C-alpha positions in Angstrom: -6.5 -19.9 -3.2 -7.8 -22.2 -0.7 -6.1 -25.4 1.0 -7.9 -28.2 3.2 -8.0 -26.7 6.6 -9.1 -27.7 10.2 -12.4 -26.0 11.0 -11.6 -24.1 14.2 -14.7 -24.9 15.5 -14.2 -28.4 15.7 -11.1 -28.3 18.1 -10.7 -27.6 21.7 -8.9 -24.9 23.2 -5.4 -26.5 22.9 -6.0 -27.1 19.2 -7.3 -23.6 18.7 -4.0 -22.3 20.3 -1.9 -24.8 18.0 -3.8 -23.5 14.9 -3.1 -19.9 15.9 0.5 -20.7 16.6 1.0 -22.6 13.3 -0.8 -20.2 11.0 0.8 -17.3 12.6 4.2 -19.0 12.1 3.6 -19.7 8.5 2.4 -16.2 7.9 5.5 -14.7 9.6 7.7 -17.0 7.7 5.9 -16.0 4.4 6.3 -12.3 5.2 9.9 -12.8 5.9 10.4 -14.7 2.4 9.0 -11.9 0.8 11.2 -9.0 2.6 14.2 -11.1 1.9 13.3 -11.6 -2.0 12.6 -7.9 -2.1 15.9 -7.1 -0.6 17.5 -9.5 -2.9 16.5 -7.4 -6.0 18.0 -4.4 -4.7 21.5 -6.1 -5.6 20.5 -5.7 -9.2 21.4 -2.0 -10.1 19.2 -1.9 -13.0 16.0 -2.7 -10.8 17.2 -1.0 -7.4 15.2 2.2 -8.1 11.8 0.1 -9.0 12.3 -2.2 -6.2 13.0 0.5 -3.5 10.3 2.6 -4.6 7.6 0.3 -5.6 8.0 -3.5 -5.2 9.2 -3.0 -1.4 6.5 -0.8 -0.1 3.8 -3.1 -1.9 4.9 -6.6 -1.2 5.4 -5.2 2.4 1.7 -4.5 2.6 0.7 -7.7 1.0 0.4 -9.9 4.2 -2.0 -7.2 6.0 -3.8 -6.6 2.8 -4.5 -10.5 2.3 -5.7 -10.7 5.7 -8.2 -7.8 5.2 -9.4 -9.0 1.8 -10.2 -12.5 3.0 -12.1 -11.0 6.1 -14.7 -9.6 3.6 -15.2 -12.7 1.4 -17.6 -15.6 1.7 -21.2 -15.5 2.9 -22.4 -11.8 2.9 -23.8 -11.8 6.5 -20.9 -13.9 7.8 -18.6 -11.5 6.0 -20.0 -8.6 7.7 -19.1 -10.2 11.0 -15.6 -11.2 10.1 -14.8 -7.8 8.4 -13.8 -7.0 12.1 -11.2 -9.1 11.9 -9.7 -7.1 9.0 -10.4 -3.9 10.5 -8.5 -5.1 13.7 -5.7 -6.2 11.4 -5.6 -2.8 9.8 -5.8 -0.6 13.2 -3.3 -2.9 14.8 -0.7 -3.0 12.0 -0.9 0.8 11.6 -0.9 1.7 15.4 1.6 -1.1 16.2 4.1 0.0 13.6 4.0 3.8 14.8 4.2 2.9 18.5 6.2 -0.5 19.4 9.0 -0.5 16.9 9.1 3.2 16.6 9.8 3.6 20.6 12.1 0.4 20.5 14.0 2.1 17.3 14.4 5.4 19.6 15.6 3.2 22.4 18.0 1.1 20.2 19.3 4.1 18.3 19.7 6.6 21.2 22.7 8.7 21.6 23.7 11.6 24.2 22.1 14.9 23.8 25.0 17.4 23.6 24.7 19.9 26.4 27.4 22.2 24.6 25.3 22.0 21.3 21.9 23.0 22.5 21.1 19.5 23.6 21.4 18.2 19.9 22.0 14.5 19.3 25.5 13.6 19.4 26.6 11.2 16.7 30.5 11.5 17.3 32.3 8.8 19.5 31.7 8.0 22.2 27.9 8.2 21.2 26.2 6.9 24.4 27.5 7.5 27.9 24.6 8.8 29.8 21.9 6.4 31.2 19.1 9.4 31.7 16.2 8.7 29.2 15.6 12.5 29.2 19.2 13.1 27.9 19.3 10.7 25.2 17.5 10.3 22.1 17.8 10.3 18.3 17.7 12.9 15.7 14.6 13.5 13.3 15.8 14.3 9.9 13.7 16.2 7.0 13.2 12.9 5.5 11.2 11.8 8.8 9.4 15.0 8.9 8.3 14.6 5.1 7.3 11.0 5.7 4.9 12.1 8.4 3.3 14.6 6.3 2.9 11.9 3.6 1.4 9.7 6.2 -1.0 12.3 7.5 -2.2 13.3 3.9 -3.2 9.6 3.2 -5.5 9.4 6.0 -8.0 11.6 4.1 -10.1 8.6 2.8 -10.9 7.6 6.5 -12.8 10.9 6.6 -14.8 10.2 3.5 -16.0 7.1 4.7 -16.7 8.4 8.1 -18.9 11.2 6.9 -22.0 8.9 6.3 -20.9 6.3 8.9 -21.4 8.9 11.6 -25.0 9.8 10.4 -26.3 6.2 9.0 -27.9 3.8 11.3 -29.9 0.3 10.6 -29.3 -2.8 9.1 -26.2 -3.8 6.9 -28.2 -3.2 3.7 -29.5 0.4 4.7 -25.9 1.6 5.9 -24.1 0.1 2.9 -26.5 1.8 0.3 -26.0 5.1 2.2 -22.2 4.5 2.1 -21.6 3.1 -1.2 -20.9 6.4 -3.2 -18.7 7.4 -0.4 -16.8 4.1 -0.8 -16.5 4.4 -4.4 -14.8 8.1 -3.9 -12.7 6.7 -1.2 -11.4 3.9 -3.2 -10.5 6.5 -5.9 -8.6 8.6 -3.4 -6.9 5.5 -2.1 -5.8 4.4 -5.2 -4.7 7.8 -6.2 -2.8 8.2 -3.0 -1.0 4.8 -3.5 0.1 5.8 -7.0 1.3 9.0 -5.7 3.3 7.5 -2.7 4.8 4.9 -5.1 5.7 7.8 -7.5 7.2 9.7 -4.8 9.3 6.8 -3.8 10.7 6.2 -7.3 11.7 9.8 -7.5 13.6 9.5 -4.3 15.0 6.0 -5.0 18.6 7.4 -5.4 18.2 9.6 -2.4 20.3 9.2 0.9 17.6 6.6 2.5 17.2 4.3 -0.3 21.0 4.2 -0.7 21.4 3.2 2.9 19.2 0.4 2.6 20.8 -0.7 -0.6 24.1 -0.5 1.0 22.8 -2.6 4.0 21.6 -5.3 1.6 25.0 -5.4 -0.1 26.7 -5.7 3.1 24.5 -8.4 4.5 24.8 -10.2 1.3 28.5 -10.1 1.2 28.7 -11.2 4.9 26.8 -14.5 4.1 28.9 -15.0 1.1 26.0 -15.1 -1.4 27.6 -13.0 -4.0 31.3 -11.8 -4.6 32.4 -8.2 -4.4 32.6 -7.9 -8.2 29.0 -9.4 -8.3 27.5 -7.1 -5.8 29.4 -3.9 -7.3 28.2 -4.2 -10.9 29.2 -1.4 -13.3 25.9 0.1 -13.0 26.7 0.7 -9.2 30.0 1.9 -10.0 28.2 4.5 -12.3 26.2 5.6 -9.5 29.3 7.2 -7.8 30.6 8.5 -11.2 29.1 11.9 -10.5 30.6 13.7 -13.6 29.7 10.7 -16.0 33.0 10.3 -17.4 33.1 6.4 -16.8 36.0 7.0 -14.4 36.1 7.8 -10.4 38.2 10.7 -9.4 39.5 10.6 -6.0 36.7 12.4 -4.5 34.2 10.1 -6.0 36.4 7.1 -4.7 36.4 8.5 -1.4 32.4 8.8 -1.3 31.8 5.3 -2.2 34.2 4.1 0.6 32.7 6.4 3.1 29.3 4.8 2.2 30.5 1.6 3.1 33.1 2.0 5.8 33.7 5.4 7.4 36.9 4.3 9.3 39.2 3.6 6.3 42.5 5.5 7.0 42.7 8.3 4.4 46.4 8.0 3.8 46.0 4.4 2.9 43.2 5.2 0.5 45.1 8.1 -1.0 48.2 5.6 -1.5 46.3 2.9 -3.1 44.5 5.2 -5.5 47.9 6.6 -6.6 49.0 3.3 -7.2 46.2 2.4 -9.6 46.2 6.0 -11.4 49.0 4.9 -13.4 48.8 7.8 -16.0 48.5 10.4 -13.4 45.0 11.4 -14.7 43.6 11.7 -11.3 41.1 9.0 -12.3 40.5 5.0 -12.3 38.0 3.0 -14.3 36.0 0.0 -13.1 38.4 -2.7 -13.4 41.0 -0.7 -11.4 38.3 0.3 -8.9 37.5 -3.3 -8.3 41.3 -4.1 -8.1 41.9 -0.9 -5.6 39.0 -2.3 -3.5 40.9 -5.7 -3.3 44.1 -3.9 -2.4 42.3 -1.9 0.4 40.7 -5.1 1.7 44.2 -6.9 1.7 45.9 -3.8 3.7 42.9 -3.5 6.1 43.0 -7.1 6.9 47.2 -6.9 7.5 47.7 -9.5 4.7 51.0 -8.5 3.8 51.9 -11.8 1.9 55.5 -12.3 0.2 57.7 -9.4 -0.6 57.8 -7.9 -4.0 54.3 -9.1 -4.9 51.1 -6.8 -5.1 48.1 -7.3 -3.1 46.0 -8.7 -6.0 48.5 -11.2 -6.8 49.0 -12.3 -3.2 45.2 -12.8 -2.5 43.4 -16.0 -3.7 39.9 -15.8 -4.8 38.7 -17.2 -1.8 40.6 -15.3 0.4 39.7 -12.1 -1.3 36.1 -12.7 -0.9 36.6 -13.6 2.7 38.4 -10.3 3.2 36.0 -8.3 1.5 33.8 -8.8 4.4 36.3 -7.1 6.9 36.4 -3.9 4.8 32.8 -3.5 3.9 31.1 -4.9 6.8 33.2 -3.4 9.5 33.5 -6.8 11.3 35.3 -7.3 14.7 38.6 -8.6 14.2 38.0 -11.2 16.8 34.7 -12.4 15.5 34.8 -15.9 13.6 35.1 -15.6 9.9 32.2 -17.3 7.9 33.0 -19.5 5.2 32.1 -18.2 1.8 30.1 -20.9 0.1 30.5 -21.6 -3.7 26.9 -21.1 -4.4 27.0 -17.9 -6.1 30.5 -16.7 -5.6 31.9 -19.2 -8.1 29.9 -17.6 -10.9 30.7 -14.6 -13.0 29.1 -11.2 -12.1 26.7 -11.6 -15.0 25.6 -15.1 -13.8 25.4 -13.9 -10.2 23.1 -11.3 -11.2 20.8 -13.7 -13.0 20.9 -16.2 -10.2 20.0 -13.4 -7.7 16.9 -12.4 -9.9 15.9 -16.1 -10.0 16.3 -16.8 -6.3 14.5 -13.5 -5.3 11.6 -13.8 -7.7 11.3 -17.6 -6.3 11.3 -16.3 -2.7 8.6 -13.6 -3.7 6.3 -16.0 -5.7 6.6 -18.7 -2.8 6.0 -16.1 0.0 2.9 -14.5 -1.7 1.4 -17.9 -2.3 1.8 -19.0 1.3 0.2 -15.6 2.4 -2.6 -16.2 -0.1 -3.2 -19.8 1.2 -3.2 -19.3 4.9 -4.8 -15.8 5.4 -8.3 -17.2 5.2 -7.7 -20.0 7.9 -6.0 -17.1 10.1 -9.0 -14.9 9.8 -11.0 -18.0 10.8 -9.0 -18.7 13.9 -9.0 -15.1 14.9 -12.7 -15.1 14.6 -13.2 -18.3 16.6 -11.0 -17.2 19.5 -13.1 -14.1 19.6 -16.4 -16.1 19.9 -14.8 -18.3 22.6 -13.5 -15.5 24.5 -16.7 -13.6 24.2 -15.0 -10.4 22.9 -15.4 -8.7 19.7 -13.1 -10.3 16.7 -11.6 -6.4 16.5 -9.7 -6.7 19.8 -8.4 -10.1 19.0 -7.1 -9.3 15.5 -5.6 -5.7 16.8 -3.3 -7.7 19.0 -2.6 -10.8 17.3 -2.6 -10.1 13.3 0.4 -7.6 13.4 2.5 -10.1 15.2 2.3 -12.5 12.1 2.0 -9.8 9.2 4.5 -7.3 10.6 7.3 -9.2 12.0 9.9 -8.3 9.3 9.4 -4.5 9.4 9.8 -4.7 13.2 13.2 -6.7 12.7 14.4 -4.2 10.1 13.8 -1.2 12.0 15.6 -2.4 14.9 18.7 -3.7 12.7 18.8 -0.1 11.2 18.4 1.7 14.6 21.0 -0.2 16.3 23.7 1.5 14.0 23.3 4.6 15.9 23.9 7.0 13.0 21.6 9.9 11.6 21.2 7.9 8.5 20.3 4.6 9.7 17.7 6.1 12.3 16.2 7.7 9.5 15.8 4.7 7.6 14.3 2.9 10.5 11.7 5.6 11.0 10.8 6.5 7.5 10.1 2.7 6.7 7.5 2.8 9.7 6.0 5.7 8.3 5.9 4.4 4.9 4.3 1.2 6.3 1.5 3.4 7.8 1.1 5.0 4.4 0.7 1.8 2.6 -1.9 0.8 5.2 -3.9 4.0 4.6 -3.7 3.6 1.0 -3.4 0.0 -0.5 -5.0 -1.6 2.5 -7.9 0.8 3.0 -8.6 0.5 -0.6 -9.4 -3.1 -0.1 -12.0 -2.0 2.6 -13.5 0.4 0.4 -13.8 -2.2 -2.6 -15.6 -4.5 -0.3 -18.3 -1.9 0.9 -18.9 -0.9 -2.9 -18.8 -4.0 -4.7 -19.9 -6.5 -1.9 -22.3 -4.3 -0.1 -20.6 -4.5 3.3 -21.2 -1.8 5.6 -18.4 0.5 7.3 -19.6 0.3 10.9 -16.1 1.3 12.6 -16.2 4.8 13.6 -14.5 4.1 17.0 -11.7 2.2 15.3 -11.2 4.8 12.7 -10.9 7.4 15.3 -8.3 5.7 16.9 -6.3 5.0 13.8 -6.5 8.8 12.8 -5.9 10.0 16.2 -2.6 8.0 16.8 -1.3 9.1 13.2 -1.9 12.8 13.9 -0.3 12.6 17.3 2.8 10.9 15.5 2.9 13.5 12.8 3.1 16.2 15.6 6.1 14.4 17.2 7.8 13.7 13.9 7.9 17.3 13.2 10.4 18.0 15.7 14.3 18.0 15.2 14.8 15.2 17.9 13.1 12.8 20.1 14.3 11.8 23.7 14.0 8.3 24.7 11.8 9.3 27.2 9.3 10.4 24.5 9.7 7.0 23.0 8.4 5.2 26.0 5.5 7.8 26.0 4.8 6.7 22.3 5.1 3.1 23.3 2.1 3.6 25.8 0.0 4.6 22.6 -0.5 1.0 21.6 -2.5 -0.2 24.6 -4.2 3.3 25.1 -5.5 3.0 21.8 -7.2 0.0 22.4 -8.8 1.4 25.7 -10.0 4.4 23.6 -11.7 2.1 21.2 -13.5 0.2 24.0 -14.5 3.6 25.7 -16.0 5.0 22.5 -17.9 1.8 21.9 -19.1 2.0 25.5 -20.4 5.2 25.0 -22.4 4.2 21.9 -20.0 5.0 19.0 -20.1 1.9 16.6 
């Protein structure tokens, strides 16, 4: 898909900077549209597993993948030159995600190391009292360990294409002919690992990490007033907590639900409310009673006592109830200004809300993807022109600038989760970054393998490949630990500039 664009070669330095800013902003906006649209789909229980396991990882890689695809299209000789822009985007995206937001996540999510508990991270209040970077840090869960293993496994295609690349030399046609069969094998492996990764994500779609992300989306949507409590907590979500499958929640299951959303609800309050709604003394409540009980808890939590002799559901109006639901489920500060809940979707029935959510989500996904397709090619041309004028290889320009536009949503999301300072949320933040690297190793790298095989381009990026694989190897080693100090996080931050220096040194000594 193409649109009329300004040729970067026809503008001055100021114009080129403006094009870079404009295209970068547009791509960043499109990336956020895709991310927000995908998150909205998590509110549809019937789609949540598919969205969390397939849609989110795939669409998260679309901005990077599109830049890489367009870098290898067009005139074959020019494409060989601009392919460096795509490789720079691949390397920059992978290394940046594993270093900069990782380090910032460790810093934002840091807690004290408990001297009385073998220096393990302390996630009980008060969580952060120490200023020393060596005495604070985060816990690395089993999920983070496993995510690093998957990330390292998916680097195998790099080794496949590097086998001929180390030994072949000459012009593009000669190198491409020698690499063609290896590229075909690499393409098959990339696609296989891509499918394997998505399969494992779908299998884990109901685990703690995926559930935490769905809960975060529900909280944020309720805070914005985009849906009502009943619209967000459809019967499918209710059944997710119905462990014994009897279409009712017992007290234990009800406690599990509430603890997932708000850990500080008074146990006596919950017990009393549950007893009020368990009218037959069976020890269980059904879906309608469950929603009503939530409303009562909302009212009690907000100290809305109302008139004497009237039940909480009777006292709370629809609008007041929706506003109060923010307090219990979002853990808002009492002195924070309360947002007005718009009548956009909350006035609709739960079924209508779900249909509206799907329409809005797909609209955002389609628009975001269309924008990415339209502006990736112009962005590649701008990055190439900057490299020409600065008299430096396009790889370095793309390495630094492309991730800023394409990966902003991942960076923002990781910081949001890390700042919650819990074991679960730091795990969500770090596994998302590992997952993004795995997607680059599979989906994005398969694009390059396809360009080499189908277009006859040559893979002459040995130095860049070594940097990508080395950083992932080092991060794999770090991620196998049970904890990471803040000081180690800053060491990891240094890997981003050091990887650029490594590529420059390797190329200086003759490695292409």
